[in-house]
C-alpha positions as CSV (number, residue, x, y, z in Angstrom):
1,M,-56.6,-64.1,-30.1
2,V,-56.0,-64.4,-26.4
3,A,-52.6,-65.9,-25.7
4,E,-52.5,-68.8,-23.2
5,R,-50.9,-67.7,-19.9
6,T,-49.8,-69.3,-16.7
7,L,-50.3,-66.8,-13.9
8,P,-49.4,-67.2,-10.3
9,T,-52.7,-66.2,-8.7
10,S,-56.4,-65.7,-9.5
11,E,-55.8,-62.0,-8.7
12,A,-53.2,-61.9,-11.4
13,E,-55.6,-63.5,-13.9
14,D,-58.3,-60.9,-13.1
15,L,-55.7,-58.1,-13.4
16,I,-54.6,-59.3,-16.9
17,A,-58.2,-59.7,-18.0
18,L,-58.9,-56.1,-16.9
19,V,-55.8,-54.7,-18.7
20,R,-56.9,-56.6,-21.8
21,E,-60.3,-55.1,-21.7
22,I,-59.0,-51.6,-21.2
23,A,-56.5,-52.1,-24.0
24,R,-59.2,-53.4,-26.4
25,D,-61.8,-50.8,-25.5
26,E,-59.9,-47.7,-24.7
27,L,-56.5,-47.9,-26.4
28,A,-56.9,-49.9,-29.7
29,P,-59.6,-47.7,-31.2
30,K,-57.4,-44.6,-30.9
31,A,-54.0,-46.0,-32.0
32,A,-54.1,-45.6,-35.7
33,E,-55.4,-42.0,-35.7
34,H,-52.9,-40.9,-33.0
35,E,-50.0,-42.5,-34.9
36,E,-51.1,-40.9,-38.2
37,R,-51.4,-37.5,-36.6
38,E,-48.3,-38.0,-34.4
39,V,-50.2,-37.1,-31.2
40,F,-48.6,-37.9,-27.9
41,P,-51.1,-40.0,-25.9
42,R,-50.8,-38.3,-22.5
43,D,-54.4,-39.2,-21.6
44,A,-53.7,-42.9,-22.1
45,F,-51.0,-42.7,-19.5
46,R,-53.3,-41.0,-17.0
47,L,-55.9,-43.7,-17.6
48,L,-53.4,-46.5,-17.0
49,G,-52.1,-44.6,-13.9
50,R,-55.6,-44.7,-12.5
51,T,-55.9,-48.4,-13.1
52,G,-52.6,-49.0,-11.2
53,L,-50.6,-50.3,-14.2
54,L,-47.8,-47.7,-13.9
55,G,-46.9,-48.8,-10.4
56,L,-47.7,-52.5,-10.9
57,P,-44.2,-54.0,-9.9
58,Y,-43.5,-51.5,-7.1
59,P,-44.3,-51.7,-3.3
60,E,-47.8,-51.0,-2.0
61,R,-46.3,-48.7,0.6
62,F,-45.8,-46.1,-2.2
63,G,-49.0,-46.8,-4.1
64,G,-47.7,-49.6,-6.2
65,G,-49.4,-52.9,-7.0
66,E,-46.5,-55.1,-5.6
67,Q,-47.1,-57.7,-8.3
68,P,-44.4,-60.1,-9.6
69,Y,-42.5,-58.8,-12.6
70,E,-43.9,-61.7,-14.7
71,V,-47.4,-60.3,-14.1
72,Y,-46.5,-56.7,-14.9
73,L,-44.8,-57.8,-18.1
74,Q,-47.9,-59.8,-19.3
75,A,-50.0,-56.8,-18.6
76,L,-47.6,-54.7,-20.5
77,E,-47.8,-57.1,-23.4
78,E,-51.5,-56.6,-23.6
79,V,-51.1,-52.8,-23.8
80,A,-48.4,-53.0,-26.5
81,S,-50.6,-55.4,-28.5
82,A,-53.3,-52.7,-28.6
83,W,-51.0,-49.7,-29.0
84,M,-47.3,-50.0,-29.2
85,S,-46.4,-46.4,-28.5
86,V,-48.3,-46.6,-25.2
87,G,-46.8,-50.0,-24.3
88,V,-43.3,-48.6,-24.9
89,G,-44.2,-45.5,-22.9
90,V,-45.3,-47.5,-19.9
91,S,-42.1,-49.5,-20.1
92,V,-40.1,-46.2,-20.2
93,H,-42.0,-44.8,-17.2
94,V,-41.7,-47.9,-15.1
95,M,-37.9,-48.0,-15.8
96,S,-37.7,-44.3,-15.0
97,C,-39.1,-45.0,-11.5
98,Y,-36.6,-47.9,-10.9
99,A,-33.6,-45.9,-9.5
100,L,-35.7,-44.0,-7.0
101,A,-37.7,-47.0,-6.0
102,N,-34.7,-49.3,-5.5
103,H,-31.9,-46.9,-4.5
104,G,-33.5,-43.7,-3.2
105,T,-33.7,-42.9,0.5
106,D,-36.9,-43.5,2.4
107,E,-37.4,-39.7,2.5
108,Q,-36.9,-39.4,-1.3
109,R,-39.3,-42.3,-2.0
110,D,-42.0,-41.0,0.4
111,R,-41.8,-37.6,-1.2
112,W,-41.8,-38.4,-4.9
113,L,-42.6,-42.0,-5.6
114,P,-46.4,-42.1,-4.9
115,D,-47.2,-39.5,-7.5
116,M,-44.9,-41.2,-10.0
117,L,-46.6,-44.6,-9.5
118,A,-50.1,-43.1,-9.7
119,G,-49.3,-41.6,-13.1
120,D,-49.8,-38.0,-11.9
121,L,-46.1,-37.6,-13.0
122,L,-45.0,-39.1,-16.2
123,G,-41.3,-40.1,-16.4
124,A,-38.5,-40.3,-18.9
125,Y,-35.1,-41.9,-18.9
126,A,-32.2,-39.7,-19.9
127,L,-29.0,-41.7,-20.4
128,S,-28.0,-41.6,-24.1
129,E,-26.2,-38.8,-25.8
130,V,-25.2,-38.3,-29.4
131,Q,-21.7,-39.6,-28.8
132,A,-22.7,-41.9,-25.9
133,G,-25.3,-44.4,-27.1
134,S,-24.0,-48.0,-26.9
135,D,-21.0,-46.6,-25.0
136,A,-22.9,-45.1,-22.1
137,A,-19.8,-44.5,-20.1
138,A,-18.7,-41.8,-22.6
139,L,-21.5,-39.4,-21.7
140,A,-20.4,-35.7,-21.4
141,T,-23.4,-34.0,-19.6
142,R,-22.0,-32.3,-16.5
143,A,-23.4,-31.8,-13.0
144,V,-21.3,-29.4,-11.0
145,R,-21.9,-29.0,-7.3
146,D,-22.8,-25.5,-6.2
147,G,-23.7,-25.3,-2.6
148,A,-27.0,-27.2,-2.0
149,D,-27.5,-27.7,-5.7
150,Y,-26.0,-29.2,-8.8
151,V,-25.8,-27.2,-12.0
152,L,-26.4,-29.4,-15.1
153,T,-25.1,-28.6,-18.6
154,G,-25.2,-30.8,-21.7
155,T,-27.5,-32.5,-24.2
156,K,-29.2,-35.8,-24.0
157,A,-30.4,-37.6,-27.2
158,W,-33.1,-40.0,-28.2
159,I,-35.2,-39.3,-25.1
160,S,-38.7,-40.8,-25.1
161,H,-41.3,-38.4,-23.7
162,A,-38.9,-35.4,-24.0
163,G,-40.9,-32.2,-23.6
164,H,-43.9,-34.2,-22.2
165,A,-42.3,-35.8,-19.1
166,D,-42.8,-34.4,-15.6
167,F,-39.5,-35.8,-14.4
168,Y,-36.3,-37.2,-15.9
169,T,-34.2,-39.9,-14.4
170,L,-31.0,-38.4,-15.8
171,M,-27.3,-39.5,-15.7
172,A,-24.7,-36.8,-15.6
173,R,-21.0,-36.7,-15.0
174,T,-19.9,-35.4,-11.6
175,S,-16.2,-36.2,-12.0
176,D,-13.7,-37.3,-14.7
177,A,-13.3,-40.8,-13.2
178,G,-14.6,-42.5,-16.3
179,A,-17.5,-44.9,-15.6
180,R,-17.2,-44.1,-11.9
181,G,-17.7,-40.4,-12.4
182,I,-21.4,-40.6,-13.4
183,S,-24.3,-39.8,-11.0
184,C,-28.0,-40.1,-11.2
185,F,-30.5,-37.3,-10.7
186,L,-34.3,-37.0,-10.6
187,V,-34.8,-33.8,-12.6
188,P,-38.2,-32.1,-12.6
189,G,-39.6,-31.4,-16.1
190,D,-40.1,-27.7,-15.4
191,T,-36.6,-27.0,-14.3
192,P,-35.4,-23.7,-15.7
193,G,-32.7,-24.3,-18.2
194,L,-34.2,-27.6,-19.3
195,T,-35.7,-27.6,-22.8
196,A,-36.6,-30.3,-25.4
197,G,-35.6,-30.1,-29.0
198,A,-37.8,-30.6,-32.0
199,P,-39.3,-34.2,-32.2
200,E,-37.3,-36.6,-34.3
201,R,-39.0,-37.6,-37.5
202,K,-39.2,-41.4,-37.1
203,M,-40.4,-44.2,-39.3
204,G,-42.5,-45.7,-36.5
205,L,-43.8,-45.1,-33.0
206,T,-44.8,-41.6,-34.2
207,G,-47.2,-41.2,-31.3
208,S,-44.3,-41.5,-28.9
209,T,-42.3,-38.3,-28.9
210,T,-38.5,-38.7,-29.1
211,A,-36.3,-35.7,-28.9
212,Q,-33.0,-34.2,-27.6
213,L,-33.0,-32.7,-24.1
214,H,-30.9,-29.6,-23.6
215,L,-29.6,-28.5,-20.2
216,T,-28.2,-25.0,-19.9
217,D,-27.2,-24.2,-16.3
218,A,-30.2,-26.2,-15.1
219,R,-30.1,-26.1,-11.3
220,V,-31.2,-29.2,-9.4
221,S,-31.3,-29.7,-5.7
222,A,-28.7,-32.1,-4.3
223,Q,-31.6,-33.8,-2.5
224,R,-32.6,-35.0,-6.0
225,R,-29.4,-37.0,-6.5
226,I,-30.3,-40.7,-6.3
227,G,-27.6,-42.8,-4.7
228,A,-24.0,-41.7,-4.1
229,E,-21.9,-39.7,-6.5
230,G,-20.3,-42.0,-9.0
231,Q,-23.1,-44.7,-8.6
232,G,-25.0,-43.4,-11.6
233,L,-23.8,-45.8,-14.3
234,A,-24.4,-48.9,-12.1
235,L,-27.9,-47.6,-11.5
236,A,-28.4,-47.0,-15.2
237,L,-27.3,-50.5,-16.2
238,S,-29.4,-52.1,-13.4
239,S,-32.4,-50.1,-14.7
240,L,-31.8,-51.3,-18.2
241,D,-31.8,-55.0,-17.1
242,S,-35.4,-54.6,-16.1
243,G,-36.2,-52.1,-18.9
244,R,-35.1,-54.6,-21.5
245,L,-37.7,-57.1,-20.2
246,G,-40.3,-54.4,-20.7
247,I,-39.2,-53.9,-24.3
248,A,-39.2,-57.7,-24.8
249,A,-42.8,-57.9,-23.6
250,C,-43.8,-55.0,-25.8
251,A,-42.2,-56.7,-28.8
252,V,-44.1,-59.8,-28.1
253,G,-47.4,-57.9,-27.9
254,L,-46.7,-56.3,-31.2
255,A,-45.8,-59.6,-32.8
256,Q,-49.0,-61.1,-31.4
257,A,-51.1,-58.3,-32.9
258,A,-49.5,-58.9,-36.3
259,L,-50.0,-62.6,-36.0
260,D,-53.7,-62.1,-35.1
261,E,-54.2,-59.8,-38.0
262,A,-52.5,-62.2,-40.4
263,V,-54.6,-65.2,-39.3
264,A,-57.9,-63.3,-39.5
265,Y,-57.0,-62.1,-43.0
266,A,-56.0,-65.5,-44.1
267,K,-59.3,-67.0,-42.9
268,Q,-61.5,-64.6,-44.8
269,R,-59.4,-64.0,-48.0
270,T,-60.2,-66.5,-50.7
271,Q,-58.2,-67.5,-53.8
272,F,-59.0,-70.4,-56.2
273,G,-62.3,-70.9,-54.3
274,R,-60.6,-71.5,-50.9
275,P,-59.5,-69.5,-47.9
276,I,-55.8,-68.9,-48.3
277,I,-55.2,-70.3,-44.8
278,D,-55.9,-73.7,-46.3
279,F,-52.8,-73.6,-48.6
280,Q,-49.9,-75.3,-47.0
281,G,-47.3,-72.7,-48.0
282,L,-49.3,-70.1,-46.0
283,E,-50.1,-72.5,-43.2
284,F,-46.4,-73.1,-42.6
285,L,-45.6,-69.4,-42.6
286,L,-48.3,-68.7,-40.0
287,A,-47.1,-71.7,-38.0
288,D,-43.6,-70.3,-37.9
289,M,-44.9,-66.9,-36.9
290,A,-46.9,-68.4,-34.0
291,A,-43.8,-70.4,-32.9
292,A,-41.7,-67.2,-32.9
293,V,-44.3,-65.4,-30.7
294,D,-44.6,-68.3,-28.3
295,S,-40.9,-68.8,-28.0
296,A,-40.3,-65.1,-27.4
297,R,-42.9,-64.9,-24.7
298,A,-41.5,-68.0,-22.9
299,T,-38.0,-66.3,-23.0
300,Y,-39.1,-63.1,-21.3
301,L,-41.2,-64.9,-18.8
302,D,-38.2,-67.1,-17.8
303,A,-36.1,-64.0,-17.2
304,A,-38.9,-62.4,-15.2
305,R,-39.3,-65.4,-13.0
306,R,-35.6,-65.3,-12.3
307,R,-35.9,-61.7,-11.3
308,D,-38.8,-62.4,-9.1
309,R,-36.8,-65.1,-7.3
310,G,-33.9,-62.8,-6.7
311,L,-31.6,-64.6,-9.1
312,P,-29.2,-63.0,-11.5
313,F,-31.0,-62.2,-14.7
314,R,-28.8,-59.8,-16.7
315,R,-28.0,-62.4,-19.4
316,Q,-31.5,-63.7,-19.5
317,A,-32.9,-60.1,-19.9
318,A,-30.5,-59.5,-22.8
319,T,-31.5,-62.8,-24.4
320,A,-35.2,-62.0,-24.0
321,K,-34.7,-58.6,-25.6
322,L,-32.7,-60.0,-28.5
323,I,-35.0,-62.9,-29.2
324,A,-38.3,-61.0,-28.7
325,T,-37.4,-58.0,-30.9
326,D,-35.9,-60.2,-33.7
327,A,-39.1,-62.2,-33.5
328,A,-41.2,-59.0,-33.8
329,M,-39.3,-57.9,-36.9
330,K,-39.8,-61.3,-38.5
331,V,-43.4,-61.7,-37.6
332,T,-44.5,-58.2,-38.7
333,T,-42.6,-58.7,-42.0
334,D,-44.3,-62.0,-42.6
335,A,-47.7,-60.5,-41.7
336,V,-47.3,-58.0,-44.5
337,Q,-46.4,-60.9,-46.8
338,V,-49.6,-62.8,-45.8
339,L,-51.7,-59.8,-46.6
340,G,-49.9,-59.2,-49.9
341,G,-50.6,-55.9,-51.6
342,A,-53.1,-55.1,-48.9
343,G,-50.4,-55.4,-46.2
344,Y,-48.4,-52.8,-47.9
345,T,-51.1,-50.2,-47.6
346,R,-52.1,-48.1,-44.6
347,D,-55.6,-49.5,-44.8
348,F,-54.4,-52.4,-42.7
349,P,-52.4,-52.1,-39.4
350,V,-49.6,-54.6,-40.3
351,E,-47.8,-51.9,-42.3
352,R,-47.6,-49.8,-39.1
353,Y,-46.6,-52.8,-37.1
354,L,-43.6,-53.5,-39.4
355,R,-42.4,-49.9,-39.0
356,E,-42.8,-50.0,-35.2
357,A,-41.0,-53.3,-34.9
358,K,-37.7,-52.1,-36.3
359,V,-36.8,-49.7,-33.5
360,T,-37.2,-52.5,-30.9
361,Q,-34.0,-54.0,-32.2
362,I,-32.2,-50.6,-31.6
363,F,-33.3,-48.9,-28.4
364,E,-32.4,-49.8,-24.8
365,G,-29.3,-51.4,-26.3
366,T,-29.0,-52.6,-29.9
367,N,-29.3,-56.3,-30.4
368,Q,-25.5,-56.3,-31.2
369,I,-25.0,-54.9,-27.6
370,Q,-27.3,-57.6,-26.3
371,R,-25.0,-60.2,-27.8
372,L,-22.0,-58.4,-26.1
373,V,-23.8,-58.5,-22.7
374,I,-24.6,-62.2,-23.1
375,A,-21.0,-63.0,-24.0
376,R,-19.6,-61.0,-21.1
377,E,-22.0,-62.8,-18.7
378,L,-20.9,-66.1,-20.0
379,R,-17.2,-65.2,-19.4
380,R,-18.0,-64.3,-15.8
381,A,-19.9,-67.6,-15.2
């Protein structure tokens, strides 16, 4: 089912149609096998890089598409609807480019951003640590200045693309000044002393590698520090505002896929001589699922439009992430219920959708943290 959309230009409509076609023809047919075998879909990111999707919201000067964020998010939703691991990976990559694109010097952006936006370099975002998840200011990874370099030591946790990424936008402590002692670095993936741990054994998104990242005297040029010393946490939180919209769009795409599967099954499955979609109990369940998808989509688009207009959107981004991921969990659960026993088997994709939905309520800030962000923004209003 193609969701109804309101796009700002005919160019945007053509772009979304192209992404939908690529997602349907190139991504969807590979998703189940890759997830079953836990294969990282590097070729999918190269493909999407060639189509321009990885640089969609960034300036044309650096090879980006310079599209509004609402257009990028709707394209991302199409990708996630076909293959959630790839959708989340695109969101992670785009967020990993944010600090450089928005706070790097012209020299830094000219040097590194074009290859990042083209997909020649795949990114990862390295903020979390075992003891510093929701409390990001508690991170302990150190960056000590040594002449023209910084020497990084510590361990990052729950890093998407760890071991596969060509660069890491990484936050490390450069002083003991609490939240003001954190700085941001663009760390090459082949840096000596940088290694990835064994992949986490996850319940879902098994095609998307998640692992710890170990830094042992990893030497990084000071030219790769983004922004001033002590600015890292502010850059991290600003990146997360936009990244949460990416996760919201992915969650809506996943929920839409589950809804489409449930509707298709309910139309062809018969009981008591009638398609089960004709029974009111099931009709109402499907109606609630559709309402949840539509509402979640409207919420992330509202936040994106505020962002595009240059308005504050932190609260709206947190709201979108909260609403969309809770909706994804509910809709995928209900899709399994619609399919009954069949939905509980791996013969149908809704079982996988349910497992994939859960983590959306956890990463890039748990939904409890989203409520905290919303409440804090209300206090500041």
